[in-house]
C-alpha positions in Angstrom: 6.6 127.7 118.1 9.3 130.2 118.6 9.0 133.4 116.5 5.1 133.1 115.8 3.4 136.4 116.8 -0.6 135.6 115.8 -1.6 132.5 117.8 -5.6 132.1 117.4 -7.5 128.9 119.3 -11.4 129.8 118.5 -14.4 128.2 120.0 -17.5 128.5 117.8 -21.3 128.2 118.7 -23.2 125.7 117.2 -26.7 124.5 118.2 -26.3 126.8 121.8 -23.0 124.8 122.7 -19.5 125.6 121.7 -16.6 123.2 120.9 -13.1 124.2 120.5 -11.5 124.1 116.8 -9.2 120.8 116.4 -6.4 122.8 115.2 -4.7 125.8 116.4 -4.5 128.7 113.7 -1.0 130.7 113.2 -0.9 133.3 110.5 2.2 135.4 110.2 3.5 137.4 107.2 2.7 135.1 104.2 2.3 131.5 106.1 -0.6 130.1 107.5 -0.8 126.8 109.4 -3.2 125.0 111.1 -1.9 122.9 113.6 -3.1 119.6 115.7 -2.1 118.4 119.0 -1.5 115.1 117.6 -0.6 113.6 114.3 -3.8 113.1 111.6 -4.5 111.0 109.0 -4.5 113.4 106.2 -5.6 113.0 102.6 -4.5 115.6 99.6 -2.8 116.4 96.5 -0.5 118.6 98.0 2.6 119.2 96.1 5.0 118.1 98.4 3.1 115.3 100.2 0.4 113.9 98.4 -1.9 111.0 99.2 -2.6 109.8 102.8 0.2 110.9 105.2 0.4 111.0 109.0 1.1 114.8 109.7 0.4 117.3 112.5 0.4 120.5 110.6 -1.2 121.5 107.2 0.4 125.1 106.0 0.0 127.5 103.2 2.5 129.7 101.4 1.7 133.1 100.0 3.5 133.6 96.7 3.6 136.7 94.3 4.6 136.9 91.0 8.4 137.8 91.6 8.4 134.5 93.8 7.9 132.4 90.8 10.1 133.4 88.3 11.0 131.3 85.0 13.9 129.9 87.0 12.2 128.6 90.1 10.8 125.4 91.0 7.6 126.1 92.6 7.9 122.7 94.5 11.2 123.4 95.8 10.4 127.0 96.6 7.6 126.1 98.9 9.6 123.2 100.7 11.9 125.7 101.8 9.9 128.6 102.5 7.7 126.5 104.8 10.6 124.7 106.2 12.4 128.2 107.2 8.7 128.8 108.8 8.9 125.9 110.9 6.4 123.5 108.7 9.2 121.2 106.8 6.8 118.4 107.4 3.5 119.8 107.1 1.0 119.2 104.3 1.8 122.1 102.1 -0.3 124.4 100.2 0.7 127.4 97.6 -1.9 130.5 96.8 -1.4 134.1 95.6 -4.6 135.0 97.8 -3.4 136.7 100.7 -3.2 134.2 103.9 -4.8 136.8 106.4 -7.7 136.6 104.4 -8.5 133.0 105.9 -12.2 131.7 106.6 -13.3 129.3 109.3 -16.7 127.7 109.3 -17.7 124.6 111.6 -20.8 122.4 111.4 -22.2 119.5 113.5 -24.6 116.8 112.2 -25.4 114.4 115.0 -22.3 113.6 117.0 -19.7 114.4 114.3 -18.0 117.8 114.0 -16.5 119.5 111.5 -14.2 122.5 110.7 -12.7 124.0 107.7 -10.0 126.3 107.3 -10.1 128.0 103.6 -8.5 130.6 101.5 -10.1 131.5 98.6 -8.8 133.4 95.1 -10.8 133.0 92.3 -8.5 135.0 89.5 -7.6 131.3 87.9 -11.4 130.4 88.0 -12.0 127.5 85.2 -15.0 125.3 84.6 -14.5 121.7 84.7 -14.5 120.0 81.4 -13.4 123.2 79.4 -9.5 123.6 78.9 -8.7 127.1 80.3 -5.0 128.9 80.5 -3.8 129.7 84.0 -4.1 133.3 84.8 -1.4 135.0 86.9 -1.3 135.3 90.0 -3.0 131.7 90.2 -5.7 132.7 92.7 -6.6 129.3 94.1 -9.0 127.6 96.9 -7.1 125.7 99.3 -8.8 124.0 102.0 -8.4 121.8 105.2 -11.3 120.1 106.5 -11.1 118.0 109.3 -13.7 115.6 110.7 -13.6 114.3 114.4 -14.4 110.5 113.6 -11.9 107.8 112.4 -12.5 106.8 108.7 -11.7 103.8 106.9 -9.6 104.3 103.1 -12.9 104.3 101.5 -14.7 106.4 103.4 -11.8 109.1 103.4 -11.9 108.9 99.8 -15.8 109.5 100.1 -15.1 112.3 102.3 -12.7 114.2 99.5 -15.5 113.8 97.0 -18.1 115.8 99.4 -15.4 118.1 100.1 -14.7 118.5 96.5 -18.4 119.0 95.7 -19.3 121.2 98.2 -16.6 123.6 97.1 -18.1 123.2 94.0 -21.5 124.1 94.8 -20.3 127.4 96.6 -18.5 128.7 93.9 -21.6 127.7 91.3 -23.6 129.5 93.9 -21.4 132.9 93.7 -22.4 133.2 90.0 -19.0 133.9 88.6 -18.7 133.0 85.2 -15.9 131.8 82.5 -17.0 132.2 78.9 -20.5 132.6 79.8 -21.0 129.7 81.8 -20.6 129.0 85.7 -17.0 128.5 87.1 -16.8 125.6 89.2 -13.3 125.9 90.8 -9.8 127.3 89.9 -7.3 125.4 88.2 -4.9 125.3 91.1 -7.2 124.3 93.9 -6.0 121.7 96.7 -8.1 120.0 99.2 -6.8 118.3 102.6 -9.2 115.8 104.5 -8.1 115.1 107.6 -9.4 112.9 110.6 -7.8 111.2 113.6 -5.8 107.9 113.5 -8.2 104.9 115.1 -7.7 101.5 116.2 -9.1 98.7 113.8 -13.1 98.6 114.1 -13.3 102.3 115.1 -12.9 103.9 111.6 -16.4 104.8 109.7 -17.2 103.1 106.6 -18.9 105.7 105.0 -19.0 109.5 104.3 -21.2 110.1 101.7 -24.5 112.6 101.3 -26.4 110.4 103.6 -24.0 110.1 106.9 -23.3 112.7 109.5 -19.8 112.7 108.4 -20.9 114.0 104.8 -23.5 116.3 106.2 -21.0 118.2 108.7 -17.9 118.0 106.5 -19.7 119.3 103.2 -21.5 122.0 105.1 -18.3 123.6 106.9 -16.6 123.1 103.4 -19.5 125.1 101.9 -19.9 127.6 104.4 -15.9 128.6 104.2 -15.8 128.8 100.6 -18.8 130.8 100.5 -17.9 133.3 102.8 -14.3 133.2 101.1 -15.7 133.6 97.7 -18.0 136.7 98.5 -15.3 138.6 100.2 -13.1 137.9 96.8 -15.8 139.1 94.4 -16.6 142.3 96.6 -12.7 143.0 96.6 -13.1 142.8 92.8 -16.1 144.8 92.4 -18.6 142.1 91.2 
């Protein structure tokens, strides 16, 4: 894309072989993006493109307190800033974590490959089932995980649950606490699960813990969030 100075394509060794990431990572200023060569089937709760969408990129916008004054609509800000960067049609996410501090992890199980790109900030950490006030700036966990298999609607939703479970496991094992109990995430997390479009009959029907899809996807998310969380905690002096 015009104007981008940082373009990275990473080949990651796995089990004595290498495979190219399914997306190219662009990181410039306060925008991070993962761009695919073809449109993917992406499920997320993005502020601007929630649900199932067909998109070729997922983009993060880094914001600061002075970006989000009381008169600013965060959804409009997200749309406008990422449109200016060339990602108006992307699945869009927002974070106060520096997007320069992003983390990539890959996993393979059988013939299934997964790749995760994540930013991890825990200043807004919370515990599921307990109400907590949002802390500003709202550090958050934003992640994209891609699987190389087409997924049925049911499997795609199941894959989302595995991604959330892996994120939570990683956060619990970091040892961060809220009110004396283990944090399980932040109040502003967003997860995007992408898979290629497929023909009828090609899509996997299941993506749970007993499948290669679940194992690869969960492992990639766990590794990326663990690495990002450890860095954040080190920076905060934990």
